C-alpha positions, 0 to 999 in steps of 0.5 A, spaced: 219 834 175 213 831 179 206 832 176 201 837 180 197 831 182 203 828 185 205 834 189 199 835 191 198 828 194 204 829 197 203 835 201 196 833 203 199 826 206 204 830 209 199 834 213 195 828 214 200 825 218 202 831 222 208 833 218 212 827 219 217 828 213 220 821 213 213 817 214 210 821 208 216 819 204 216 812 206 209 811 204 209 815 197 216 813 195 217 820 193 220 826 194 226 828 197 225 832 204 227 838 201 222 838 195 217 836 200 218 842 205 218 847 199 212 844 196 209 845 203 211 852 204 208 854 197 202 850 199 202 854 206 202 861 203 197 860 197 193 854 199 195 852 192 201 849 188 203 851 181 201 847 175 205 845 169 210 842 173 211 835 170 217 830 171 218 824 166 218 817 170 224 814 172 221 807 170 216 805 165 209 803 166 212 796 163 217 796 168 213 798 174 208 792 172 213 787 171 216 788 178 209 788 181 208 781 177 214 778 180 213 780 187 206 777 186 208 770 183 215 769 187 213 769 194 211 776 195 218 778 198 220 785 196 228 783 197 227 777 192 224 781 187 229 787 188 235 782 187 232 779 181 230 785 177 235 790 180 230 795 181 227 799 184 228 801 191 224 798 197 220 804 198 218 805 191 216 798 190 211 798 196 208 804 193 207 801 186 204 795 190 199 800 194 197 803 187 196 797 183 195 791 188 193 795 195 190 788 197 196 784 196 200 786 202 202 781 206 199 780 213 204 780 218 205 773 221 202 769 215 209 766 214 207 759 211 204 763 205 212 764 203 215 760 198 221 756 200 226 761 195 223 767 198 224 765 205 231 763 203 232 770 200 229 773 206 234 770 211 240 772 206 237 779 207 236 778 214 243 776 215 247 781 211 242 787 213 245 794 213 239 796 217 235 794 223 232 787 223 225 790 224 226 794 218 228 787 214 221 784 217 217 790 215 220 789 208 219 782 207 212 783 210 212 778 216 214 778 223 221 779 226 220 772 230 218 769 223 225 771 220 229 768 226 225 762 226 227 761 218 234 763 220 234 757 225 231 752 221 235 754 214 242 755 218 241 753 225 241 756 231 249 757 231 249 761 225 250 769 226 244 773 225 248 779 222 254 782 221 257 787 226 261 792 223 267 795 227 267 802 230 273 805 227 276 812 228 274 817 222 278 816 216 280 820 210 276 820 203 281 815 200 281 810 206 273 811 207 273 809 200 277 803 201 273 801 207 267 801 203 269 797 198 272 792 203 265 792 207 262 791 200 266 785 199 265 782 206 257 782 205 258 779 198 262 773 201 257 773 207 252 772 202 255 767 198 257 763 204 249 763 206 247 761 199 252 755 200 250 753 207 242 754 205 244 749 199 247 744 204 242 744 209 237 743 204 241 737 201 241 734 208 234 735 209 232 731 202 237 725 204 233 725 211 226 725 208 228 720 202 232 715 207 237 715 202 244 711 204 249 716 204 255 711 202 253 709 195 250 716 193 253 719 187 254 726 186 248 727 182 
């Protein structure tokens, strides 16, 4: 259960933002829509919330600090942190950053501060995104133009910027499960191909910078 302070904070922010549920949840990283509506109705009726309503944290304080530390030390890329640690969701990590390091949020457009590894992770997330391109840009903390620029630099102008899904007719439950598995496999293959292309591109740039003769060049 959520604490009294968590619930009150959510209700007050909900009111402050003009009762916009989605925006409130994105800023806090919690709760569900139904829970927020329930809390607000309770607050509206009595101008107070019941006390003694606590919920154990899903992630420990150590995990929270580890995630924030990884974000700060590895290019400040949300997508790269989640991929490396396997947790949390993007909205929750954003909430942790606001709580522990409110000044660590990246200024949009300062793409030169991002580490090469973080740029590569951002490009992969960009090219395999299930959501809009702007959503990925907001999660990474850069402008949409920077994402396209990195994609062109690392993969070339001819590389597609997304995987377009085919629009099929409504399917049965079993068929829908199979199609979901197929879509997951396609994304995995696409991600692996992107990583291969990025390594190939980096190798080509390295050879050009060093002026190496390709003929006697060994595999090592």
